[in-house]
PAZAPA-4460 file (N, C-alpha, C; in steps of 0.05 Angstrom, whole numbers, plus 32768, in hexadecimal, padded with zeros to 4 digits):
% residues 194
    n_x    n_y    n_z   ca_x   ca_y   ca_z    c_x    c_y    c_z   seq   type   mol
   81F1   8E59   85C2   81F3   8E4F   85DC   81FF   8E32   85D9     1      M     A
   8211   8E29   85EB   821D   8E0F   85E9   8210   8DFB   85FA     2      N     A
   81FA   8DFE   8605   81EE   8DED   8617   81F7   8DEE   8633     3      G     A
   81EC   8DDA   8645   81F4   8DDA   8661   8212   8DD3   8665     4      P     A
   821D   8DDB   8679   8238   8DD2   8682   8236   8DB6   8688     5      S     A
   824F   8DA8   8684   8251   8D8D   868D   824B   8D89   86A9     6      R     A
   8250   8D9D   86B8   824B   8D9B   86D6   822A   8D9A   86DB     7      W     A
   821D   8DAC   86CE   8200   8DAD   86D4   81F3   8D94   86C9     8      S     A
   8200   8D8A   86B3   81F3   8D72   86A6   81FB   8D58   86B3     9      A     A
   820E   8D59   86C5   8219   8D40   86D1   8201   8D37   86E6    10      A     A
   81FE   8D1E   86E5   81EB   8D12   86F8   81FB   8D04   870F    11      S     A
   81EF   8D04   8726   81FC   8CF6   873B   8212   8D06   8748    12      G     A
   8218   8D1E   8741   822D   8D2C   8751   8222   8D3B   8767    13      V     A
   8233   8D3B   877C   8229   8D4A   8795   822B   8D67   8791    14      Q     A
   821A   8D76   879C   821A   8D93   8799   8217   8D9E   87B4    15      R     A
   821A   8DB8   87B8   8216   8DC7   87CF   8223   8DBB   87E7    16      G     A
   8214   8DB8   87FE   821F   8DB0   8817   8227   8D91   8816    17      A     A
   821B   8D81   8803   8220   8D66   87FE   823E   8D64   87F3    18      D     A
   8245   8D76   87E0   825F   8D77   87D3   8275   8D7D   87EC    19      Y     A
   826C   8D8F   87FF   8281   8D96   8811   8287   8D80   8827    20      D     A
   8274   8D6C   8829   8279   8D56   8839   8293   8D46   8834    21      E     A
   8297   8D41   881C   82B2   8D36   8813   82CA   8D42   881F    22      R     A
   82CA   8D5E   881D   82E2   8D6E   8824   82E1   8D6E   8844    23      W     A
   82CC   8D6D   884F   82CC   8D6D   886D   82D8   8D52   8877    24      A     A
   82CF   8D3B   8869   82DB   8D22   8870   82F9   8D22   886E    25      R     A
   8302   8D2A   8857   8320   8D2D   8851   832F   8D3D   8868    26      M     A
   8322   8D55   886F   8330   8D65   8881   8332   8D56   889C    27      E     A
   831B   8D4A   88A5   8318   8D3B   88BC   832D   8D24   88BF    28      A     A
   8334   8D19   88A8   8347   8D03   88A8   8365   8D0E   88A8    29      A     A
   8367   8D27   88A8   8382   8D33   88A6   838C   8D3A   888D    30      G     A
   837E   8D3A   887B   8386   8D3F   885E   8384   8D5E   8859    31      V     A
   839B   8D69   884F   8398   8D87   884A   8387   8D8A   8831    32      S     A
   8372   8D9C   8834   835F   8DA1   881C   8363   8DBA   8812    33      I     A
   8379   8DC7   8815   8380   8DE1   880D   8399   8DE4   87FA    34      H     A
   839C   8DCE   87EB   83B5   8DD0   87D6   83AF   8DE4   87C2    35      G     A
   8395   8DE9   87BA   8393   8E00   87A6   8398   8E1B   87B2    36      E     A
   838E   8E1F   87CA   8395   8E39   87D4   83B3   8E3D   87DB    37      A     A
   83C0   8E29   87E2   83DE   8E27   87E9   83EC   8E2E   87CD    38      D     A
   83E4   8E22   87B8   83F1   8E26   879D   83EB   8E44   8795    39      F     A
   83D4   8E4D   8795   83CE   8E67   878F   83DD   8E7D   879F    40      I     A
   83DF   8E76   87BA   83ED   8E88   87CB   840A   8E8E   87C3    41      G     A
   8416   8E79   87B4   8432   8E7F   87A8   8435   8E98   8799    42      R     A
   8420   8EA0   878F   8423   8EB8   877D   841F   8ED2   878D    43      Y     A
   841A   8ECF   87A6   8415   8EE4   87B9   83FE   8EF8   87AE    44      E     A
   83E8   8EEF   87A8   83D4   8F00   879D   83C7   8F11   87B2    45      P     A
   83BF   8F29   87AA   83AC   8F38   87BE   838F   8F35   87B8    46      S     A
   838A   8F2C   879B   836F   8F29   8792   8370   8F0D   8783    47      S     A
   8358   8EFE   8787   8355   8EE5   8775   8339   8EE4   876F    48      V     A
   8332   8EDD   8754   831B   8ED4   874B   8319   8EB7   874B    49      L     A
   8308   8EAB   8759   8304   8E8E   875D   82F0   8E87   8748    50      D     A
   82F6   8E7E   8731   82E5   8E79   871A   82DA   8E5D   871B    51      A     A
   82C0   8E5A   871F   82B5   8E3E   8722   82B8   8E39   8740    52      G     A
   82B3   8E49   8752   82B9   8E46   876E   82AB   8E32   877E    53      C     A
   8293   8E28   8774   8285   8E11   8781   827E   8E1C   879C    54      G     A
   8282   8E0C   87B1   8279   8E11   87CA   828D   8E23   87D9    55      T     A
   82A1   8E2D   87CC   82B4   8E41   87D7   82CB   8E39   87E7    56      G     A
   82D0   8E1F   87E7   82E6   8E14   87F7   8302   8E23   87F1    57      R     A
   8308   8E29   87D9   8321   8E36   87D5   8320   8E54   87D9    58      V     A
   8309   8E61   87D1   8305   8E7F   87D7   8306   8E83   87F4    59      A     A
   82F8   8E75   8804   82F6   8E7A   881F   8311   8E77   882C    60      I     A
   8320   8E62   8825   833B   8E60   8830   834F   8E77   8829    61      E     A
   834C   8E81   880E   835C   8E96   8806   8354   8EAF   8816    62      L     A
   833C   8EB4   881B   8333   8ECC   8828   833C   8ECA   8847    63      A     A
   833B   8EB3   8852   8347   8EAD   886D   8362   8EB7   886E    64      R     A
   8371   8EB5   8857   838F   8EBA   8856   8392   8ED7   884E    65      R     A
   837B   8EE8   884A   837E   8F05   884A   837D   8F0D   882C    66      G     A
   8373   8EFB   8819   8372   8F03   87FE   8355   8F0C   87F7    67      V     A
   8355   8F21   87E7   833B   8F2A   87DC   832F   8F18   87C9    68      D     A
   831C   8F08   87CE   8311   8EF6   87BA   82F4   8EF8   87B1    69      V     A
   82F1   8EF1   8798   82D4   8EF3   878D   82CF   8ED5   8782    70      V     A
   82B9   8ECA   878A   82B3   8EB0   8780   829C   8EB2   876B    71      G     A
   82A0   8EA4   8755   828A   8EA3   873D   8284   8E85   8738    72      V     A
   826A   8E82   8738   8261   8E64   8730   8246   8E69   8725    73      D     A
   823D   8E55   8717   8224   8E53   870A   8211   8E3F   8717    74      L     A
   821A   8E30   872A   8209   8E1A   8735   81FE   8E25   8751    75      D     A
   81E2   8E2A   8752   81D7   8E36   8768   81DB   8E26   8782    76      P     A
   81D9   8E0D   8785   81DC   8DFF   879F   81FB   8E03   87A7    77      P     A
   820E   8E02   8795   8228   8E06   879E   822D   8E23   87A7    78      M     A
   8223   8E36   879A   8225   8E54   87A4   8216   8E58   87BC    79      L     A
   81FF   8E49   87C1   81F0   8E4E   87DB   8202   8E42   87F1    80      E     A
   820F   8E2E   87EF   8221   8E1F   8803   8239   8E35   8809    81      A     A
   8242   8E40   87F2   8258   8E54   87F6   824F   8E6C   8806    82      A     A
   8239   8E76   87FF   822C   8E8E   880F   8226   8E88   8829    83      R     A
   821E   8E6F   882F   8217   8E67   884A   8230   8E66   885E    84      D     A
   8244   8E5C   8851   825E   8E5A   8860   826E   8E73   8863    85      K     A
   826C   8E86   884F   827A   8E9E   884E   826A   8EB5   8843    86      A     A
   8254   8EC0   8852   8244   8ED3   8848   824F   8EF0   8842    87      P     A
   8268   8EF5   884C   8275   8F0E   8849   8286   8F10   882E    88      D     A
   828A   8EF8   8824   8299   8EF8   880B   8287   8EFD   87F4    89      L     A
   8294   8F06   87DD   8282   8F0D   87C4   8280   8EF4   87B6    90      E     A
   8267   8EE8   87B2   825F   8ED3   87A2   824E   8EDC   878A    91      W     A
   8258   8ED7   8772   8247   8EDF   875B   823E   8EC7   874B    92      V     A
   8224   8EC6   8748   8217   8EB2   8733   8219   8EBA   8718    93      A     A
   822B   8EAE   8709   822F   8EB6   86EC   823D   8E9F   86DB    94      A     A
   823C   8EA5   86C4   8247   8E92   86B0   8266   8E9B   86AC    95      D     A
   827A   8E8A   86AE   8295   8E94   86A8   829A   8E9C   868E    96      L     A
   8289   8E97   867B   828C   8EA3   865E   8286   8EBF   865E    97      R     A
   8272   8EC7   866D   8269   8EE2   866C   826D   8EF6   8682    98      T     A
   8273   8EEA   869A   8274   8EFA   86B2   8287   8F13   86AD    99      V     A
   827F   8F2A   86B7   8291   8F42   86B7   8290   8F4D   86D3   100      D     A
   82A6   8F4B   86E0   82A8   8F53   86FD   82B0   8F70   86FE   101      L     A
   82B7   8F7A   86E7   82C0   8F99   86E6   82DC   8F9F   86F6   102      G     A
   82EB   8F88   86F9   8305   8F8C   8705   8316   8F77   86FD   103      R     A
   8332   8F7A   8706   8345   8F65   86FE   8351   8F5A   8717   104      R     A
   835F   8F41   8716   8367   8F35   872D   8384   8F2C   8726   105      F     A
   8392   8F28   873F   83AE   8F1F   873E   83AE   8F04   8734   106      D     A
   839B   8EF3   873C   839B   8ED6   8736   837B   8ECF   872E   107      V     A
   8377   8EC4   8718   835D   8EB8   8711   8362   8E9D   8713   108      V     A
   8354   8E8D   8723   8358   8E71   8729   8341   8E5F   8720   109      A     A
   8345   8E49   8712   832F   8E37   870B   8338   8E1D   8715   110      A     A
   8336   8E19   872F   833D   8DFD   873C   8322   8DEB   8739   111      P     A
   8326   8DD2   8743   8310   8DC1   8745   8306   8DB8   872A   112      G     A
   8318   8DB3   8715   830D   8DA9   86FC   82F8   8DBB   86ED   113      N     A
   82F7   8DD4   86F3   82E6   8DE8   86E6   82E7   8DE2   86C9   114      V     A
   8301   8DE4   86BE   8301   8DE3   86A1   82F2   8DCA   8691   115      M     A
   82F3   8DB5   869F   82E6   8D9C   8690   82CB   8D9E   8698   116      I     A
   82C0   8DAE   86A8   82A2   8DAC   86AF   8293   8DC1   869F   117      F     A
   82A0   8DD1   868F   8292   8DE8   867F   8284   8DDD   8669   118      L     A
   8270   8DEC   865E   825F   8DE3   8646   8274   8DDD   8631   119      A     A
   826F   8DC6   8622   8283   8DBE   860D   8283   8DD5   85F9   120      P     A
   829A   8DDD   85F1   829F   8DF0   85DC   82A3   8E0C   85E6   121      G     A
   829E   8E10   8600   82A0   8E2B   860D   82B9   8E34   8619   122      T     A
   82CC   8E1D   8618   82E4   8E20   8629   82F5   8E3A   861E   123      E     A
   82F7   8E3E   8606   8307   8E54   85FC   82FC   8E70   8603   124      R     A
   82E2   8E71   8604   82D3   8E8A   860F   82D9   8E8E   862A   125      E     A
   82D8   8E78   863A   82DA   8E7B   8659   82F8   8E85   865B   126      V     A
   830E   8E78   864E   8326   8E7F   8653   832D   8E9E   864D   127      V     A
   8320   8EA6   8637   8325   8EC1   862D   8316   8ED5   8642   128      A     A
   8300   8ECD   864C   82F4   8EDD   8662   8303   8EDF   867B   129      N     A
   830D   8EC9   8682   831C   8EC8   869C   8335   8ED7   8698   130      L     A
   8342   8ED7   867F   8359   8EE6   8678   8354   8F04   867B   131      A     A
   833C   8F0C   8673   8334   8F2A   8675   8333   8F34   8690   132      R     A
   8330   8F21   86A6   832F   8F28   86C2   834A   8F28   86CE   133      H     A
   8360   8F25   86BE   837A   8F23   86CB   8388   8F3E   86CB   134      L     A
   8397   8F45   86E0   83A7   8F5B   86E0   83BC   8F55   86CC   135      E     A
   83CA   8F6A   86C1   83DF   8F68   86AC   83F6   8F53   86B3   136      P     A
   83FB   8F53   86CB   8410   8F40   86D7   8404   8F28   86E6   137      D     A
   83E8   8F26   86E4   83DC   8F11   86F2   83E0   8EF4   86E7   138      G     A
   83D5   8EE0   86F3   83D8   8EC4   86EB   83BD   8EB6   86EB   139      V     A
   83B8   8EA5   86D5   83A1   8E94   86D6   83AB   8E78   86DC   140      L     A
   839D   8E70   86F2   83A5   8E54   86FC   838E   8E40   86F9   141      V     A
   8393   8E2B   86EC   837C   8E16   86E9   8388   8DFB   86EC   142      A     A
   8377   8DEC   86FB   837F   8DCE   86FE   8369   8DBE   86F6   143      G     A
   836F   8DA8   86E7   835A   8D99   86DB   8361   8D7D   86D3   144      F     A
   8350   8D6A   86D6   8354   8D4C   86CF   8359   8D4C   86B0   145      Q     A
   8369   8D3A   86A8   8370   8D37   868B   8365   8D1B   8683   146      L     A
   8363   8D1C   8668   835A   8D01   865F   8340   8D00   8650   147      G     A
   8336   8D13   8641   831D   8D10   8634   8310   8D2B   862D   148      G     A
   8303   8D37   8640   82F1   8D4D   863B   82FF   8D65   8630   149      R     A
   8316   8D6C   8639   8324   8D85   8631   8343   8D7F   863B   150      Y     A
   8354   8D82   8627   836F   8D7D   862D   8382   8D93   862D   151      D     A
   839A   8D8F   8635   83AE   8DA6   863A   83B4   8DB3   861D   152      L     A
   83B3   8DA4   8609   83BC   8DAD   85EF   83A7   8DC5   85E7   153      Q     A
   838B   8DBF   85EE   8377   8DD2   85E5   8378   8DE9   85FA   154      H     A
   837C   8DE2   8612   837E   8DF7   862A   8394   8E0C   8622   155      Y     A
   83AA   8E01   8619   83C2   8E10   8614   83BB   8E24   85FB   156      D     A
   83AE   8E17   85E7   83A7   8E28   85CE   8394   8E3C   85D8   157      V     A
   837E   8E37   85E9   836D   8E47   85F0   837A   8E5F   8601   158      D     A
   838B   8E59   860F   8399   8E6E   861E   83A9   8E81   860E   159      C     A
   83B8   8E74   85FC   83C6   8E83   85E8   83B5   8E96   85DA   160      D     A
   839F   8E8B   85D0   838A   8E9F   85C3   8381   8EB6   85D2   161      A     A
   8381   8EB1   85EE   837B   8EC6   8600   8391   8ED9   8608   162      A     A
   83A8   8ED5   85FC   83C0   8EE2   8601   83CE   8EDC   861C   163      G     A
   83CC   8EC1   8623   83D9   8EB7   8639   83F0   8EA5   8632   164      L     A
   8404   8EA4   8644   841C   8E92   863C   8420   8E82   8654   165      T     A
   8425   8E69   8650   842A   8E55   8665   8443   8E5C   8674   166      L     A
   8442   8E5E   868F   845A   8E64   869F   8465   8E4C   86AE   167      V     A
   8452   8E3A   86B7   845A   8E25   86C8   8442   8E0E   86C7   168      E     A
   844A   8DF6   86CA   8434   8DE0   86CC   843E   8DCD   86DE   169      R     A
   842A   8DC1   86ED   8430   8DAC   8700   841D   8D97   8701   170      F     A
   8423   8D7F   870C   8411   8D69   870C   83FB   8D6A   8721   171      A     A
   83FF   8D7C   8735   83EE   8D7B   874C   83F0   8D98   8758   172      T     A
   83DA   8D9F   8768   83DB   8DB8   8777   83F3   8DBB   8789   173      W     A
   83FE   8DA4   8795   8413   8DA4   87A5   842F   8DAB   8797   174      E     A
   842F   8DAE   877C   8446   8DB3   876C   8455   8D9D   8762   175      G     A
   844A   8D84   8763   845B   8D6D   8756   8461   8D73   8738   176      A     A
   847A   8D6A   8730   8480   8D71   8716   846D   8D66   8701   177      P     A
   846A   8D76   86EA   8457   8D6D   86D5   8465   8D5B   86C3   178      W     A
   845A   8D47   86BB   8463   8D32   86A6   844F   8D2D   8692   179      H     A
   8457   8D2C   8677   8443   8D25   8665   8438   8D0A   8668   180      H     A
   841E   8D08   8663   8411   8CEE   866A   8403   8CED   8685   181      G     A
   8406   8D02   8695   83F9   8D04   86AC   83DA   8D06   86AC   182      G     A
   83CD   8D02   86C3   83AF   8D05   86C0   83A3   8D1F   86CC   183      D     A
   83B6   8D30   86D6   83AA   8D48   86E1   83C3   8D5D   86DD   184      Y     A
   83B8   8D76   86DA   83CC   8D8B   86D5   83C4   8DA5   86E3   185      A     A
   83D5   8DB3   86EE   83D0   8DCE   86F8   83E3   8DE2   86E8   186      V     A
   83D5   8DF4   86DA   83E2   8E05   86C6   83E2   8E22   86CF   187      S     A
   83F6   8E33   86CD   83F7   8E4E   86D3   83FE   8E5C   86B8   188      A     A
   83ED   8E6E   86B0   83F2   8E7F   8699   83F1   8E9B   86A0   189      H     A
   8402   8EAB   8694   8403   8EC7   8697   83FD   8ED7   867B   190      R     A
   83F4   8EEF   867F   83F1   8EFF   8664   840D   8F01   8659   191      P     A
   840A   8EFF   863F   8425   8F01   862D   842C   8F1E   862F   192      A     A
   8447   8F21   8632   8453   8F3C   8630   8455   8F46   8613   193      K     A
   844C   8F5F   8610   844E   8F6C   85F4   846A   8F6F   85EA   194      A     A
***
């Protein structure tokens, strides 16, 4: 066992409905809060696994757009908020290292800095398990802050070990061009063709 996730060990972070207040304020101010869903939609998925779904903001928006979505998270208050907002969606309380949903998805998405909040040393296991949930022509999409906890070099090596190849990378969910030295990256990896 690698210990608690960085998320569960973090103090002072907002969880559940308190976490949602930030997004509600942004939306009320006219800021688009669906950049991740817009980005994922570019792949025209019929199914998405929202890995580390939190309170369900991305999953709920994708479902609103007609996508079959399953959300997975390990944080009870976050999942409770997701279930309260969208009780008809499938929300699974599970560890991303070991969850087995018994199906594959067109897109497996890990938005919201999921990769840097995992338990230290579990990133490769998580990437491998997420890759197992991909359709053969599916895409793993992850966006996370750079600069310390987990970097792109290690992420790309972990994706390669899981049989995934980088197909595109951006600096934002809105598709701003990626440049080395940036502080955020959105990466899309697909299963390598045999």
